[in-house]
N, C-alpha and C positions, 0 to 999 in steps of 0.2 A: 567768486569765479567758479564756474561749473567744471566738472571733471568727467573723464571717461566718455562714453558714447553720448551722454547728455550734452557735453561741451561741443561735440562735433555735429550734433543734429542741426540741420539747416533750419532756416526760418519757416520752411514750408511744412515741416513735420514729416512723418514717415508715411509712405504709401499714397502721396498726393498725386492724383492724375494730372498729367500735363496736357493742356489744351491750347489751341491757338488763341482762343478768347482770353485765357488767363495771361498769355504772353503779350497779347495786344494791350491789355490793361496795364501790365507791368512795364513794358518797353516801348509801347507805341506801335504804329503801323509800318514803320520804315524797316527795310532790309538792314540787318546788322552790318553788312559788308559794303554795299554800294549806296545805301541811303534812299533808294527809290521806295515809294509807297505803292506797291503793285495792288492789283485787285485781290480781294480776300482769298479767292480760290488759288491764286498764284503764290501765296505765302506757304512756306514749309518750315517744319521744325528742324533746326540746324544744331547738331551736337557740337559744343565747343571742344570736348574730348570725343573724337569720333568713336563709334562703336567698335570699329576694327582695331582701335588702340585701347580698348578696355572701358570706354565710356558707356554710360547708362542713360536711360531716359528718365532723368530727374529734373525738377524745375531749375535747379542751379546750373545744370549742364546744357540747357537748351535756350536758344535765342531764335528769333524769327529771321528768315532769309527768303529772298525771292528764289524761285526754282533755278534760275540761271546761275546765281552765285553758289547755291548749294551744290549743284552738279559740277561747277567749275572748280570749287575748292577740293572736292573729293575728301580724302582722308588726311590731307596735309594739316599740320599744326596751324592754329589760328594765326600765330604771329608770322609764319611763312606766307600765308595767303595775304595778309595785310601788306606785307612788304611788296608782293607782286602787284597788288592793286595800286599802291602808291607809285610804283614805277610806271604803271600804265596811266597815271594821271587821275585816278579816281580819288575823290575827297572822302576818305574813310573817317568815320567817327572813332578815332583811336581812344578817346576818353571813355566813350560808351562801351567799347570793347574791354577796356581796363576794368570798368565797373562790373561787367559780366564775369570777367576772369576772377575778380576779387570775391564774387559770390562763391566760386569754387573753393576758396580757402576755408569756408565753413561747412563744406560738404561732409556727409557721412562716409563717403567712399574715399579711401586713401588715394586711389588712382586719380580721382578728380582733384583732390587737394594738391598732390604733387605736380600734376600737369598744369594746374592753374598757376602755381608758384613759378615753375620753369618758364611758362609763356609770359608771365608778367615781367620776369627778369629780362627776357629777350626783347620785350617791347620798350624797356626803359630808354633805349637809344633812338626810338622812332619818334620823330617829330612830324606831325601831319598838319596840312592846312586845315583850317576850320571849315567845316561843312556849312554852306549857306543856309 
């Protein structure tokens, strides 16, 4: 088992530039929230832990989202936005979101690790329909 900063270092290493292309390869072309696959130019980098809540532009803290979902979510926690989408009848990929939040547990930044843990705990009770 690794210790110290080495144990917390994410799978991407330190100082890795985050690009839409990298996220397309990792996560696919669908919006993390609504599941639509918009035009490439309509995809945005969406922070799981918003910058206004201490989040940073790191690979483990970013997913792809359509511009509409990115604007609509604002700075709310991911789990709160998922609950809203489910109430509105959107088939959210909750397992995909859980996978993204689990990446935060190995982040270098404590704020990412703690936020990921909190949001995963709050998502435990969410049961969503499977996206077609």
